[in-house]
KEZA-646521 format. One record per residue (C-alpha): x, y, z. Coordinates in Angstrom, 1 decimal. Example, Ala and Ser with C-alpha at 12.3 -4.5 7.8 and 13.67 -1.06 7.14 Angstrom:
KEZA-646521
+--------+--------+--------+
|     px |     py |     pz |
+--------+--------+--------+
|   12.3 |   -4.5 |    7.8 |
|   13.7 |   -1.1 |    7.1 |
+--------+--------+--------+
end
This chain:
KEZA-646521
+--------+--------+--------+
|     px |     py |     pz |
+--------+--------+--------+
|  152.0 |  128.0 |  182.7 |
|  152.7 |  128.0 |  186.3 |
|  152.8 |  129.5 |  189.8 |
|  156.1 |  130.3 |  191.1 |
|  157.7 |  132.0 |  194.1 |
|  160.1 |  134.8 |  193.6 |
|  162.5 |  136.5 |  195.6 |
|  162.3 |  140.1 |  194.9 |
|  163.1 |  143.3 |  197.0 |
|  160.8 |  143.8 |  199.9 |
|  160.0 |  147.3 |  198.4 |
|  159.2 |  146.1 |  195.0 |
|  156.1 |  147.7 |  194.0 |
|  155.4 |  146.4 |  190.5 |
|  151.4 |  146.4 |  190.0 |
|  149.9 |  143.1 |  190.6 |
|  148.5 |  141.3 |  187.6 |
|  150.4 |  143.4 |  185.2 |
|  153.0 |  141.8 |  183.1 |
|  156.5 |  142.8 |  184.1 |
|  158.1 |  145.5 |  181.6 |
|  161.3 |  143.3 |  181.3 |
|  159.2 |  140.6 |  179.6 |
|  157.7 |  142.7 |  177.0 |
|  159.6 |  143.8 |  173.9 |
|  159.3 |  147.5 |  173.7 |
|  156.9 |  149.0 |  171.2 |
|  159.6 |  151.1 |  169.7 |
|  160.7 |  147.9 |  167.9 |
|  157.5 |  147.4 |  166.1 |
|  157.9 |  147.8 |  162.3 |
|  155.7 |  149.4 |  159.8 |
|  153.6 |  147.4 |  157.7 |
|  155.1 |  146.5 |  154.2 |
|  153.1 |  148.7 |  151.7 |
|  153.7 |  146.4 |  148.9 |
|  152.5 |  143.0 |  150.4 |
|  150.3 |  141.4 |  152.8 |
|  152.9 |  138.9 |  154.4 |
|  156.2 |  139.1 |  152.8 |
|  155.2 |  137.1 |  149.6 |
|  155.6 |  138.5 |  146.0 |
|  152.5 |  139.2 |  143.9 |
|  152.9 |  135.9 |  142.1 |
|  153.7 |  133.8 |  145.3 |
|  150.5 |  135.5 |  147.0 |
|  148.5 |  134.7 |  144.2 |
|  149.4 |  131.1 |  144.3 |
|  149.0 |  130.8 |  147.9 |
|  145.4 |  132.2 |  147.7 |
|  144.7 |  129.5 |  145.0 |
|  146.0 |  127.0 |  147.4 |
|  143.5 |  127.8 |  150.1 |
|  140.6 |  128.9 |  147.6 |
|  140.7 |  132.4 |  148.4 |
|  140.6 |  133.2 |  144.5 |
|  138.7 |  131.5 |  141.9 |
|  140.4 |  128.2 |  140.9 |
|  139.7 |  125.8 |  138.1 |
|  141.2 |  122.2 |  138.3 |
|  141.7 |  122.0 |  134.8 |
|  144.4 |  124.6 |  135.2 |
|  146.8 |  122.0 |  136.7 |
|  145.6 |  119.0 |  134.7 |
|  143.5 |  117.8 |  137.4 |
|  140.0 |  116.3 |  137.1 |
|  137.1 |  118.1 |  138.8 |
|  135.5 |  116.1 |  141.7 |
|  132.0 |  115.0 |  141.7 |
|  129.5 |  114.0 |  144.3 |
|  130.0 |  110.5 |  143.5 |
|  133.8 |  110.6 |  143.5 |
|  134.7 |  107.8 |  146.0 |
|  136.7 |  109.7 |  148.3 |
|  134.2 |  112.7 |  148.3 |
|  131.2 |  110.3 |  149.0 |
|  133.3 |  108.7 |  151.7 |
|  133.9 |  111.8 |  153.4 |
|  130.3 |  112.9 |  153.0 |
|  129.0 |  109.5 |  154.5 |
|  131.3 |  110.1 |  157.5 |
|  129.8 |  113.7 |  158.0 |
|  126.2 |  112.3 |  158.0 |
|  127.1 |  109.4 |  160.3 |
|  128.9 |  111.8 |  162.9 |
|  126.1 |  114.4 |  163.0 |
|  122.9 |  113.2 |  161.5 |
|  120.8 |  115.8 |  163.4 |
|  122.8 |  118.5 |  161.6 |
|  123.2 |  116.9 |  158.0 |
|  120.1 |  114.9 |  158.0 |
|  120.0 |  111.2 |  157.0 |
|  119.6 |  108.7 |  154.1 |
|  120.8 |  109.0 |  150.4 |
|  119.5 |  112.6 |  149.7 |
|  121.5 |  113.9 |  152.8 |
|  124.6 |  112.1 |  151.7 |
|  124.4 |  113.3 |  148.2 |
|  123.6 |  116.7 |  149.2 |
|  126.7 |  116.8 |  151.3 |
|  129.0 |  115.3 |  148.7 |
|  127.9 |  118.0 |  146.4 |
|  129.0 |  120.4 |  148.8 |
|  132.1 |  119.0 |  149.4 |
|  133.0 |  118.7 |  145.8 |
|  132.1 |  122.3 |  145.2 |
|  134.3 |  123.4 |  148.0 |
|  137.5 |  121.3 |  147.4 |
|  137.1 |  122.0 |  143.5 |
|  137.9 |  125.6 |  144.3 |
|  141.1 |  124.9 |  146.2 |
|  144.5 |  124.1 |  144.5 |
|  145.7 |  122.1 |  147.4 |
|  143.3 |  119.3 |  146.3 |
|  144.5 |  119.5 |  142.6 |
|  148.3 |  119.5 |  142.5 |
|  150.3 |  118.8 |  139.3 |
|  153.1 |  116.4 |  139.2 |
|  155.6 |  119.0 |  139.3 |
|  154.1 |  120.2 |  142.6 |
|  154.2 |  116.5 |  144.2 |
|  157.8 |  116.3 |  142.8 |
|  158.8 |  119.5 |  144.8 |
|  157.1 |  118.2 |  148.0 |
|  158.8 |  114.8 |  147.7 |
|  162.2 |  116.5 |  147.1 |
|  161.7 |  118.7 |  150.4 |
|  161.1 |  115.5 |  152.4 |
|  157.5 |  115.8 |  152.6 |
|  154.6 |  113.2 |  151.7 |
|  156.3 |  110.7 |  153.9 |
|  152.9 |  108.7 |  153.9 |
|  154.0 |  107.6 |  150.4 |
|  157.7 |  107.7 |  150.5 |
|  158.4 |  105.7 |  154.1 |
|  157.1 |  103.1 |  156.2 |
|  156.5 |  103.5 |  159.7 |
|  156.3 |  101.2 |  162.8 |
|  156.8 |  101.7 |  166.6 |
|  159.7 |   99.8 |  166.4 |
|  162.0 |  101.3 |  163.4 |
|  159.9 |  104.6 |  163.1 |
|  160.1 |  106.3 |  159.8 |
|  162.0 |  104.0 |  157.3 |
|  162.5 |  105.3 |  153.6 |
|  161.5 |  103.1 |  150.9 |
|  164.0 |  101.7 |  148.6 |
|  163.8 |  102.1 |  145.9 |
|  162.6 |  105.6 |  146.4 |
|  158.9 |  106.0 |  145.5 |
|  157.3 |  109.1 |  143.8 |
|  153.6 |  109.2 |  144.3 |
|  151.6 |  110.4 |  141.5 |
|  149.5 |  113.6 |  141.5 |
|  146.3 |  111.7 |  141.4 |
|  147.4 |  109.6 |  144.5 |
|  148.4 |  112.8 |  146.4 |
|  145.1 |  114.7 |  145.5 |
|  143.0 |  111.8 |  146.8 |
|  145.2 |  111.4 |  149.8 |
|  144.5 |  115.3 |  150.6 |
|  140.9 |  114.6 |  151.1 |
|  141.4 |  112.0 |  153.8 |
|  142.8 |  112.8 |  157.3 |
|  144.9 |  115.8 |  158.0 |
|  146.1 |  116.4 |  154.2 |
|  148.4 |  119.1 |  153.7 |
|  149.8 |  121.7 |  156.2 |
|  151.3 |  125.3 |  155.8 |
|  154.7 |  123.8 |  155.2 |
|  153.5 |  122.0 |  152.1 |
|  151.9 |  125.2 |  151.0 |
|  155.1 |  127.3 |  151.2 |
|  157.1 |  124.6 |  149.7 |
|  154.8 |  124.1 |  146.5 |
|  154.3 |  127.7 |  146.0 |
|  158.0 |  128.6 |  146.2 |
|  159.0 |  125.7 |  143.9 |
|  156.4 |  126.8 |  141.2 |
|  157.4 |  130.5 |  141.5 |
|  161.1 |  128.9 |  140.8 |
|  159.9 |  127.1 |  138.0 |
|  158.1 |  130.0 |  136.4 |
|  160.9 |  132.4 |  137.0 |
|  159.4 |  134.4 |  139.8 |
|  160.7 |  135.7 |  143.2 |
|  158.7 |  134.2 |  146.0 |
|  159.3 |  137.1 |  148.4 |
|  158.4 |  140.8 |  148.4 |
|  161.2 |  143.0 |  146.8 |
|  160.3 |  145.7 |  149.2 |
|  160.5 |  143.9 |  152.5 |
|  162.6 |  141.0 |  151.6 |
|  160.1 |  138.5 |  152.9 |
|  159.7 |  140.2 |  156.4 |
|  156.1 |  141.5 |  155.9 |
|  157.2 |  144.8 |  157.3 |
|  159.8 |  147.5 |  157.1 |
|  161.8 |  149.3 |  159.5 |
|  160.4 |  152.4 |  161.0 |
|  164.2 |  153.8 |  161.5 |
|  167.4 |  152.6 |  160.4 |
|  168.8 |  150.0 |  162.5 |
|  165.4 |  149.0 |  164.1 |
|  165.5 |  145.4 |  163.2 |
|  169.0 |  144.7 |  164.4 |
|  168.0 |  146.5 |  167.6 |
|  164.9 |  144.4 |  168.0 |
|  167.1 |  141.0 |  167.4 |
|  169.5 |  142.2 |  170.0 |
|  166.8 |  142.8 |  172.6 |
|  166.8 |  140.3 |  175.6 |
|  164.2 |  140.0 |  178.3 |
|  165.3 |  140.9 |  181.8 |
|  164.0 |  139.5 |  185.2 |
|  162.8 |  141.6 |  187.9 |
|  165.4 |  142.5 |  190.5 |
|  166.2 |  140.0 |  193.2 |
|  166.0 |  140.7 |  197.1 |
|  164.9 |  139.3 |  200.3 |
|  161.1 |  139.4 |  199.8 |
|  158.9 |  136.5 |  199.0 |
|  156.4 |  137.1 |  196.2 |
|  153.9 |  134.8 |  194.0 |
|  154.0 |  135.1 |  190.2 |
|  152.0 |  133.6 |  187.5 |
|  153.4 |  132.5 |  184.1 |
|  150.2 |  131.9 |  182.2 |
|  151.1 |  135.3 |  180.5 |
|  154.7 |  136.4 |  180.1 |
|  155.0 |  136.6 |  183.7 |
|  153.4 |  138.9 |  186.3 |
|  153.1 |  139.1 |  190.3 |
|  149.9 |  138.0 |  191.7 |
|  150.4 |  138.7 |  195.3 |
|  152.1 |  141.5 |  197.7 |
|  155.6 |  141.3 |  198.7 |
|  156.1 |  139.6 |  202.0 |
|  159.1 |  139.5 |  204.4 |
|  159.0 |  135.8 |  205.1 |
|  157.7 |  132.5 |  203.5 |
|  155.3 |  132.0 |  206.5 |
|  153.6 |  135.4 |  205.6 |
|  153.2 |  134.5 |  202.1 |
|  151.7 |  131.2 |  202.9 |
|  149.3 |  132.9 |  205.2 |
|  148.3 |  135.2 |  202.6 |
|  147.6 |  132.2 |  200.1 |
|  145.6 |  130.3 |  202.7 |
|  143.4 |  133.5 |  203.3 |
|  140.5 |  134.5 |  201.2 |
|  142.8 |  137.4 |  199.8 |
|  144.2 |  134.5 |  197.3 |
|  141.6 |  134.1 |  194.5 |
|  144.0 |  133.9 |  191.6 |
|  143.2 |  130.9 |  189.1 |
|  141.8 |  127.4 |  190.1 |
|  142.3 |  127.9 |  193.9 |
|  139.6 |  130.5 |  194.1 |
|  137.2 |  127.5 |  194.5 |
|  138.8 |  125.6 |  197.2 |
|  140.8 |  127.7 |  199.9 |
|  144.2 |  126.2 |  200.6 |
|  145.3 |  125.4 |  204.2 |
|  148.3 |  127.2 |  205.7 |
|  150.4 |  123.9 |  205.9 |
|  149.6 |  123.3 |  202.0 |
|  150.6 |  126.6 |  201.0 |
|  153.7 |  126.7 |  203.2 |
|  155.2 |  123.4 |  201.6 |
|  154.3 |  125.1 |  197.9 |
|  156.2 |  128.2 |  198.9 |
|  159.2 |  126.2 |  200.1 |
|  159.1 |  124.1 |  196.9 |
|  158.8 |  127.3 |  194.9 |
|  157.0 |  126.2 |  191.7 |
|  153.8 |  124.4 |  190.6 |
|  152.2 |  124.0 |  187.1 |
|  148.7 |  125.8 |  186.7 |
|  146.8 |  122.4 |  187.2 |
|  147.3 |  118.9 |  187.7 |
|  144.9 |  116.1 |  186.7 |
|  145.3 |  112.5 |  187.9 |
|  142.8 |  109.6 |  188.6 |
|  143.4 |  109.9 |  192.2 |
|  142.9 |  113.7 |  192.6 |
|  140.8 |  114.6 |  189.7 |
|  141.5 |  118.3 |  188.5 |
|  143.2 |  120.4 |  191.2 |
|  145.3 |  123.4 |  191.2 |
|  148.9 |  122.9 |  190.8 |
|  149.7 |  124.7 |  194.0 |
|  147.2 |  122.6 |  195.8 |
|  149.0 |  119.4 |  194.3 |
|  152.5 |  120.3 |  195.1 |
|  151.5 |  121.6 |  198.5 |
|  149.9 |  118.2 |  199.3 |
|  152.6 |  116.0 |  197.8 |
|  155.8 |  117.7 |  198.8 |
|  157.5 |  116.7 |  202.0 |
|  158.4 |  119.4 |  204.8 |
|  162.3 |  118.8 |  203.9 |
|  161.7 |  121.0 |  200.7 |
+--------+--------+--------+
end
């Protein structure tokens, strides 16, 4: 995300604050939604993923797991942390801890991701996941695989999932795909082949993949652009860098953080000659300032 100076024709008249058309993939490449799936998964895979996140009723016994209780150590520890961090919200004392622990146990008992079977764990290990169990880490050696190899138990992984970050979407996809394979089901939709959409016309997908963004035309003009979005002009086109700097030092330049502190002409000109600045810069010396202001103040005239 930045501000940058573009050299465009002096007659360039693309609307200010409108994303340049060459940076937006045309709508003609938008495919139709698949009529038979929500996101490219087979019905079986979608069902398993919904169980993983608790979108469908789930019973821990279905994976051989034990239901969590309010006095399960990991559940109680999490509840105590919540109470300690926000007593004004949760309340205080033992009743508040028990109430929060019951809520957490009920929530997590409805999510398969906290009640994996050993086959699920084995699939994650085989895919190089669960490195907290299978590797050691240090700043000097980074991740190092434990030898002989370690395969955690389902109980260990399920307790781990209640602490810290736990599972991510990659783990969910691996576990779901592995279970589909074990049970003899495809994990992708047969209609869209996993895309989640179907072509609106023959060859649409290939044409979309071949599409490339195109920059605006180049020329002798000077114009300020933003790249917070895909990229759009935020100033008129000027014939010289001095004229652009003069505009940026005037009340007309109100885009972004600089609208709160007007630039000097000298600062703006140094930025224009540098050609690029991040959206903002924060440091102990300057605090939070616009990138244009920072570059303009810290770039020598030789640029």
